[in-house]
FIDOVEX-987592 format. One record per residue: chain; x, y, z of N, C-alpha, C, O, CB in turn. Coordinates in pm, whole numbers, plus 50000, padded with zeros to 5 digits. Glycine has a CB too. Layout:
// residues N
{'A', {X, Y, Z}, {X, Y, Z}, {X, Y, Z}, {X, Y, Z}, {X, Y, Z}}
...
END
This chain:
// residues 123
{'A', {76398, 19313, 27855}, {76395, 19458, 27857}, {76344, 19508, 27722}, {76387, 19460, 27617}, {76535, 19516, 27890}}
{'A', {76254, 19603, 27725}, {76200, 19662, 27602}, {76304, 19759, 27547}, {76351, 19848, 27617}, {76063, 19734, 27627}}
{'A', {76337, 19740, 27419}, {76434, 19826, 27351}, {76362, 19935, 27270}, {76412, 20047, 27258}, {76526, 19742, 27258}}
{'A', {76246, 19902, 27217}, {76173, 20001, 27139}, {76031, 19958, 27110}, {75999, 19839, 27107}, {76244, 20027, 27010}}
{'A', {75945, 20057, 27088}, {75805, 20035, 27051}, {75776, 20125, 26932}, {75816, 20242, 26930}, {75706, 20065, 27171}}
{'A', {75708, 20071, 26832}, {75669, 20151, 26716}, {75529, 20119, 26672}, {75484, 20005, 26681}, {75766, 20129, 26601}}
{'A', {75459, 20220, 26623}, {75326, 20201, 26568}, {75319, 20274, 26434}, {75396, 20367, 26409}, {75215, 20252, 26666}}
{'A', {75226, 20231, 26350}, {75201, 20300, 26226}, {75060, 20272, 26179}, {75004, 20166, 26206}, {75303, 20259, 26120}}
{'A', {75004, 20367, 26108}, {74871, 20352, 26050}, {74879, 20401, 25907}, {74945, 20500, 25879}, {74762, 20431, 26131}}
{'A', {74812, 20332, 25815}, {74821, 20365, 25674}, {74683, 20351, 25609}, {74602, 20267, 25650}, {74925, 20275, 25602}}
{'A', {74657, 20433, 25510}, {74532, 20424, 25434}, {74542, 20310, 25334}, {74637, 20304, 25256}, {74501, 20557, 25362}}
{'A', {74446, 20220, 25336}, {74445, 20105, 25246}, {74443, 20151, 25099}, {74510, 20092, 25015}, {74325, 20014, 25276}}
{'A', {74366, 20254, 25070}, {74355, 20303, 24932}, {74490, 20345, 24875}, {74517, 20323, 24757}, {74259, 20421, 24926}}
{'A', {74575, 20404, 24958}, {74707, 20447, 24913}, {74792, 20327, 24877}, {74862, 20328, 24776}, {74776, 20530, 25022}}
{'A', {74785, 20222, 24958}, {74863, 20101, 24930}, {74804, 20028, 24811}, {74879, 19973, 24730}, {74868, 20009, 25053}}
{'A', {74671, 20026, 24798}, {74606, 19961, 24685}, {74656, 20020, 24553}, {74679, 19947, 24456}, {74452, 19976, 24695}}
{'A', {74672, 20151, 24549}, {74722, 20216, 24429}, {74871, 20181, 24405}, {74912, 20158, 24291}, {74704, 20369, 24440}}
{'A', {74948, 20178, 24513}, {75091, 20150, 24501}, {75119, 20007, 24456}, {75212, 19984, 24379}, {75161, 20176, 24633}}
{'A', {75040, 19910, 24503}, {75067, 19770, 24470}, {75032, 19735, 24325}, {75061, 19624, 24279}, {74991, 19681, 24563}}
{'A', {74971, 19829, 24255}, {74947, 19807, 24112}, {75080, 19803, 24036}, {75088, 19748, 23927}, {74856, 19919, 24054}}
{'A', {75184, 19861, 24095}, {75317, 19863, 24033}, {75400, 19746, 24089}, {75424, 19737, 24210}, {75388, 20001, 24060}}
{'A', {75443, 19661, 24001}, {75526, 19545, 24042}, {75652, 19593, 24112}, {75695, 19530, 24209}, {75564, 19458, 23920}}
{'A', {75713, 19702, 24065}, {75837, 19748, 24126}, {75818, 19786, 24273}, {75906, 19764, 24356}, {75893, 19868, 24049}}
{'A', {75702, 19844, 24306}, {75673, 19877, 24446}, {75662, 19749, 24529}, {75722, 19739, 24636}, {75542, 19960, 24457}}
{'A', {75586, 19652, 24479}, {75570, 19525, 24552}, {75706, 19461, 24582}, {75733, 19422, 24696}, {75483, 19426, 24471}}
{'A', {75789, 19451, 24480}, {75917, 19383, 24496}, {76016, 19460, 24585}, {76100, 19400, 24651}, {75979, 19358, 24360}}
{'A', {76005, 19592, 24587}, {76093, 19674, 24669}, {76052, 19668, 24817}, {76137, 19675, 24906}, {76091, 19819, 24619}}
{'A', {75921, 19654, 24842}, {75870, 19664, 24979}, {75842, 19527, 25043}, {75863, 19510, 25163}, {75744, 19746, 24979}}
{'A', {75794, 19431, 24964}, {75749, 19304, 25020}, {75836, 19187, 24975}, {75891, 19187, 24865}, {75604, 19278, 24981}}
{'A', {75847, 19086, 25063}, {75918, 18964, 25027}, {75830, 18881, 24933}, {75710, 18905, 24922}, {75956, 18882, 25155}}
{'A', {75891, 18786, 24867}, {75816, 18697, 24779}, {75707, 18622, 24856}, {75596, 18604, 24807}, {75910, 18598, 24709}}
{'A', {75740, 18579, 24976}, {75642, 18509, 25060}, {75523, 18597, 25093}, {75409, 18552, 25089}, {75708, 18460, 25189}}
{'A', {75549, 18723, 25127}, {75441, 18816, 25157}, {75353, 18842, 25035}, {75230, 18848, 25046}, {75498, 18947, 25209}}
{'A', {75415, 18856, 24920}, {75338, 18881, 24797}, {75247, 18764, 24768}, {75129, 18783, 24738}, {75433, 18906, 24677}}
{'A', {75300, 18643, 24776}, {75217, 18524, 24752}, {75100, 18519, 24850}, {74986, 18496, 24811}, {75302, 18395, 24764}}
{'A', {75130, 18540, 24979}, {75025, 18537, 25083}, {74916, 18641, 25055}, {74797, 18608, 25052}, {75087, 18563, 25222}}
{'A', {74956, 18765, 25034}, {74858, 18873, 25015}, {74775, 18855, 24888}, {74656, 18887, 24886}, {74930, 19007, 25012}}
{'A', {74838, 18805, 24783}, {74767, 18786, 24656}, {74658, 18680, 24667}, {74567, 18678, 24585}, {74865, 18746, 24547}}
{'A', {74664, 18593, 24767}, {74559, 18492, 24784}, {74438, 18544, 24860}, {74335, 18476, 24867}, {74614, 18371, 24857}}
{'A', {74448, 18662, 24916}, {74340, 18718, 24999}, {74237, 18789, 24912}, {74271, 18849, 24810}, {74398, 18814, 25104}}
{'A', {74111, 18782, 24955}, {74002, 18848, 24884}, {74025, 19000, 24879}, {74011, 19063, 24774}, {73866, 18817, 24951}}
{'A', {74062, 19056, 24994}, {74091, 19199, 25005}, {74241, 19217, 25021}, {74289, 19255, 25128}, {74013, 19264, 25124}}
{'A', {74315, 19190, 24914}, {74461, 19187, 24922}, {74522, 19320, 24964}, {74625, 19322, 25032}, {74518, 19146, 24790}}
{'A', {74461, 19430, 24925}, {74518, 19560, 24963}, {74522, 19578, 25113}, {74614, 19641, 25165}, {74438, 19673, 24900}}
{'A', {74424, 19524, 25185}, {74423, 19535, 25333}, {74540, 19457, 25390}, {74605, 19504, 25484}, {74289, 19481, 25392}}
{'A', {74568, 19340, 25337}, {74679, 19259, 25386}, {74813, 19324, 25355}, {74902, 19326, 25439}, {74674, 19119, 25326}}
{'A', {74827, 19378, 25233}, {74951, 19450, 25199}, {74968, 19572, 25289}, {75078, 19600, 25338}, {74949, 19492, 25050}}
{'A', {74859, 19645, 25311}, {74867, 19766, 25394}, {74907, 19736, 25537}, {74986, 19809, 25595}, {74734, 19840, 25393}}
{'A', {74853, 19629, 25595}, {74888, 19592, 25731}, {75037, 19557, 25740}, {75104, 19594, 25836}, {74803, 19474, 25778}}
{'A', {75087, 19487, 25642}, {75229, 19451, 25639}, {75318, 19574, 25618}, {75426, 19584, 25677}, {75255, 19348, 25529}}
{'A', {75273, 19666, 25535}, {75348, 19792, 25517}, {75355, 19868, 25649}, {75460, 19919, 25685}, {75283, 19879, 25408}}
{'A', {75242, 19875, 25720}, {75238, 19944, 25848}, {75333, 19877, 25948}, {75398, 19945, 26027}, {75094, 19947, 25904}}
{'A', {75340, 19743, 25945}, {75431, 19670, 26036}, {75576, 19704, 26009}, {75655, 19719, 26103}, {75410, 19519, 26023}}
{'A', {75612, 19715, 25882}, {75750, 19749, 25846}, {75784, 19890, 25897}, {75892, 19912, 25952}, {75769, 19740, 25691}}
{'A', {75692, 19984, 25878}, {75712, 20121, 25927}, {75725, 20121, 26081}, {75812, 20187, 26137}, {75595, 20213, 25883}}
{'A', {75638, 20046, 26146}, {75638, 20038, 26294}, {75770, 19975, 26341}, {75826, 20019, 26442}, {75516, 19954, 26346}}
{'A', {75819, 19876, 26271}, {75946, 19811, 26304}, {76060, 19912, 26302}, {76138, 19920, 26397}, {75974, 19695, 26206}}
{'A', {76071, 19989, 26194}, {76180, 20086, 26184}, {76168, 20196, 26289}, {76268, 20249, 26336}, {76182, 20146, 26046}}
{'A', {76046, 20231, 26325}, {76026, 20329, 26433}, {76072, 20270, 26567}, {76138, 20338, 26646}, {75876, 20371, 26443}}
{'A', {76036, 20144, 26591}, {76077, 20078, 26716}, {76228, 20065, 26724}, {76285, 20078, 26832}, {76012, 19939, 26726}}
{'A', {76292, 20040, 26612}, {76437, 20029, 26607}, {76505, 20162, 26641}, {76618, 20166, 26689}, {76482, 19981, 26469}}
{'A', {76433, 20270, 26614}, {76485, 20403, 26649}, {76578, 20465, 26546}, {76632, 20573, 26567}, {76556, 20394, 26777}}
{'A', {76595, 20397, 26434}, {76685, 20446, 26331}, {76612, 20496, 26209}, {76668, 20569, 26127}, {76781, 20337, 26292}}
{'A', {76487, 20457, 26195}, {76419, 20481, 26069}, {76476, 20385, 25966}, {76551, 20293, 25999}, {76436, 20629, 26023}}
{'A', {76440, 20408, 25844}, {76481, 20323, 25732}, {76608, 20382, 25669}, {76601, 20466, 25580}, {76367, 20310, 25625}}
{'A', {76724, 20336, 25718}, {76853, 20388, 25668}, {76962, 20287, 25693}, {76936, 20178, 25745}, {76889, 20524, 25736}}
{'A', {77081, 20321, 25657}, {77195, 20236, 25684}, {77198, 20107, 25604}, {77255, 20007, 25647}, {77198, 20203, 25827}}
{'A', {77134, 20109, 25486}, {77136, 19990, 25400}, {77026, 19891, 25429}, {77017, 19788, 25362}, {77266, 19922, 25412}}
{'A', {76942, 19919, 25528}, {76829, 19829, 25554}, {76725, 19843, 25444}, {76713, 19949, 25384}, {76766, 19857, 25692}}
{'A', {76651, 19738, 25418}, {76550, 19739, 25311}, {76416, 19691, 25365}, {76409, 19604, 25452}, {76596, 19651, 25193}}
{'A', {76311, 19749, 25313}, {76175, 19711, 25353}, {76150, 19563, 25330}, {76088, 19497, 25413}, {76071, 19794, 25276}}
{'A', {76199, 19510, 25218}, {76173, 19368, 25190}, {76259, 19273, 25272}, {76246, 19152, 25258}, {76194, 19341, 25044}}
{'A', {76347, 19328, 25358}, {76421, 19246, 25454}, {76343, 19227, 25583}, {76385, 19150, 25670}, {76556, 19308, 25484}}
{'A', {76231, 19295, 25596}, {76143, 19282, 25710}, {76019, 19211, 25659}, {75943, 19264, 25578}, {76108, 19423, 25775}}
{'A', {75998, 19088, 25708}, {75893, 19003, 25651}, {75793, 18962, 25760}, {75830, 18918, 25869}, {75955, 18878, 25585}}
{'A', {75665, 18978, 25726}, {75559, 18933, 25812}, {75511, 18797, 25763}, {75475, 18780, 25646}, {75442, 19037, 25816}}
{'A', {75512, 18702, 25853}, {75458, 18567, 25824}, {75351, 18538, 25930}, {75342, 18607, 26031}, {75573, 18455, 25825}}
{'A', {75272, 18436, 25905}, {75173, 18394, 26001}, {75204, 18253, 26046}, {75239, 18167, 25964}, {75032, 18403, 25943}}
{'A', {75192, 18229, 26177}, {75215, 18093, 26228}, {75093, 18006, 26195}, {75000, 18052, 26129}, {75242, 18094, 26382}}
{'A', {75095, 17882, 26241}, {74987, 17788, 26209}, {74851, 17832, 26259}, {74749, 17789, 26205}, {75019, 17653, 26266}}
{'A', {74847, 17916, 26362}, {74721, 17964, 26416}, {74681, 18099, 26356}, {74576, 18154, 26390}, {74730, 17975, 26567}}
{'A', {74764, 18153, 26266}, {74735, 18282, 26203}, {74799, 18402, 26270}, {74785, 18514, 26222}, {74590, 18302, 26199}}
{'A', {74870, 18378, 26382}, {74936, 18489, 26452}, {75049, 18543, 26366}, {75132, 18467, 26317}, {74990, 18443, 26591}}
{'A', {75053, 18676, 26347}, {75162, 18732, 26268}, {75294, 18730, 26346}, {75298, 18752, 26467}, {75128, 18875, 26224}}
{'A', {75401, 18704, 26272}, {75537, 18711, 26327}, {75619, 18798, 26235}, {75589, 18810, 26116}, {75601, 18568, 26342}}
{'A', {75722, 18859, 26290}, {75809, 18946, 26211}, {75948, 18883, 26205}, {76010, 18857, 26308}, {75815, 19090, 26271}}
{'A', {75995, 18861, 26085}, {76126, 18801, 26062}, {76212, 18901, 25985}, {76162, 18969, 25896}, {76113, 18667, 25984}}
{'A', {76341, 18910, 26019}, {76431, 19000, 25947}, {76545, 18919, 25885}, {76588, 18818, 25941}, {76488, 19110, 26041}}
{'A', {76592, 18964, 25770}, {76702, 18898, 25699}, {76799, 19006, 25651}, {76773, 19126, 25667}, {76650, 18812, 25579}}
{'A', {76909, 18963, 25594}, {77003, 19056, 25532}, {77068, 19153, 25630}, {77095, 19120, 25745}, {76934, 19133, 25427}}
{'A', {77093, 19272, 25580}, {77158, 19377, 25662}, {77073, 19411, 25783}, {77127, 19440, 25890}, {77183, 19504, 25578}}
{'A', {76944, 19407, 25768}, {76855, 19437, 25881}, {76875, 19336, 25993}, {76873, 19374, 26110}, {76709, 19436, 25836}}
{'A', {76894, 19209, 25960}, {76918, 19107, 26062}, {77050, 19133, 26136}, {77059, 19109, 26256}, {76921, 18967, 25997}}
{'A', {77149, 19181, 26065}, {77278, 19212, 26127}, {77263, 19327, 26228}, {77326, 19326, 26334}, {77383, 19248, 26020}}
{'A', {77181, 19426, 26193}, {77159, 19538, 26282}, {77080, 19494, 26406}, {77105, 19542, 26516}, {77085, 19651, 26208}}
{'A', {76986, 19404, 26387}, {76910, 19347, 26500}, {77006, 19276, 26596}, {76998, 19295, 26717}, {76799, 19248, 26450}}
{'A', {77094, 19196, 26541}, {77191, 19122, 26622}, {77285, 19221, 26694}, {77314, 19203, 26813}, {77273, 19022, 26534}}
{'A', {77331, 19321, 26625}, {77422, 19421, 26683}, {77355, 19492, 26801}, {77421, 19525, 26900}, {77464, 19524, 26575}}
{'A', {77225, 19516, 26790}, {77150, 19582, 26897}, {77099, 19486, 27003}, {77025, 19525, 27093}, {77034, 19658, 26838}}
{'A', {77138, 19359, 26991}, {77103, 19256, 27089}, {76953, 19240, 27109}, {76906, 19218, 27220}, {77168, 19288, 27222}}
{'A', {76878, 19251, 27000}, {76733, 19230, 27004}, {76707, 19082, 26991}, {76748, 19019, 26894}, {76660, 19310, 26891}}
{'A', {76640, 19027, 27090}, {76616, 18883, 27094}, {76473, 18845, 27053}, {76452, 18736, 26998}, {76643, 18831, 27233}}
{'A', {76376, 18931, 27079}, {76236, 18901, 27051}, {76170, 19020, 26984}, {76189, 19135, 27024}, {76162, 18863, 27180}}
{'A', {76090, 18990, 26880}, {76015, 19093, 26812}, {75865, 19055, 26819}, {75824, 18949, 26771}, {76064, 19109, 26662}}
{'A', {75786, 19142, 26878}, {75641, 19120, 26885}, {75575, 19211, 26781}, {75616, 19325, 26763}, {75584, 19150, 27029}}
{'A', {75474, 19158, 26714}, {75402, 19240, 26614}, {75253, 19210, 26623}, {75211, 19096, 26642}, {75456, 19212, 26469}}
{'A', {75175, 19317, 26609}, {75030, 19305, 26604}, {74978, 19384, 26485}, {75019, 19499, 26464}, {74965, 19354, 26736}}
{'A', {74889, 19326, 26407}, {74833, 19389, 26288}, {74682, 19400, 26303}, {74618, 19318, 26370}, {74869, 19308, 26159}}
{'A', {74625, 19503, 26241}, {74481, 19515, 26234}, {74446, 19598, 26112}, {74523, 19685, 26071}, {74424, 19579, 26364}}
{'A', {74329, 19570, 26054}, {74287, 19651, 25940}, {74136, 19651, 25924}, {74066, 19559, 25967}, {74353, 19601, 25812}}
{'A', {74089, 19757, 25860}, {73950, 19770, 25816}, {73958, 19792, 25664}, {74065, 19782, 25605}, {73873, 19891, 25891}}
{'A', {73846, 19820, 25603}, {73848, 19849, 25460}, {73925, 19977, 25427}, {73979, 19991, 25318}, {73707, 19860, 25406}}
{'A', {73929, 20069, 25523}, {73992, 20198, 25499}, {74134, 20215, 25553}, {74216, 20283, 25492}, {73907, 20302, 25556}}
{'A', {74161, 20153, 25667}, {74291, 20173, 25731}, {74351, 20042, 25780}, {74281, 19944, 25806}, {74278, 20270, 25849}}
{'A', {74484, 20044, 25790}, {74558, 19929, 25849}, {74656, 19988, 25948}, {74710, 20097, 25928}, {74632, 19841, 25738}}
{'A', {74679, 19913, 26056}, {74772, 19960, 26157}, {74855, 19843, 26208}, {74818, 19726, 26194}, {74698, 20030, 26274}}
{'A', {74967, 19878, 26268}, {75055, 19776, 26327}, {75128, 19835, 26445}, {75151, 19955, 26454}, {75155, 19722, 26223}}
{'A', {75163, 19746, 26536}, {75245, 19782, 26651}, {75358, 19679, 26662}, {75335, 19559, 26646}, {75160, 19788, 26783}}
{'A', {75478, 19727, 26690}, {75594, 19639, 26704}, {75664, 19672, 26835}, {75684, 19789, 26868}, {75693, 19653, 26582}}
{'A', {75701, 19568, 26910}, {75777, 19583, 27032}, {75904, 19501, 27017}, {75900, 19383, 26981}, {75695, 19538, 27156}}
{'A', {76017, 19564, 27045}, {76148, 19496, 27038}, {76197, 19472, 27181}, {76197, 19563, 27264}, {76252, 19580, 26955}}
{'A', {76240, 19348, 27206}, {76293, 19314, 27340}, {76435, 19265, 27326}, {76472, 19199, 27229}, {76206, 19206, 27411}}
{'A', {76514, 19299, 27426}, {76654, 19254, 27430}, {76679, 19162, 27545}, {76791, 19115, 27563}, {76748, 19371, 27438}}
END
């Protein structure tokens, strides 16, 4: 059963400016995400897509970003074939369990100017 769907779109230039600040990176992205994005030629696009996924996740959850949840507790990883997956830890993971969410689907896309993501939560 689908519990929630969320989408988000973000301007890459806005994220490119924000990631110049280490404090922004550490507040929003996990260490794994930072390492991954920093290896990319167009790192701002990768950061922006992941930022959009986090926003889409909180929209799908229906709560927004509140209740002690943190952006860096929502992590985008890629499987061996490059497919993005969304993993949650910390307080956010407890809220996912409380809401009986069993599967999280995520799709990312980006161009030089924009990045977007869609998240579907299933119970």
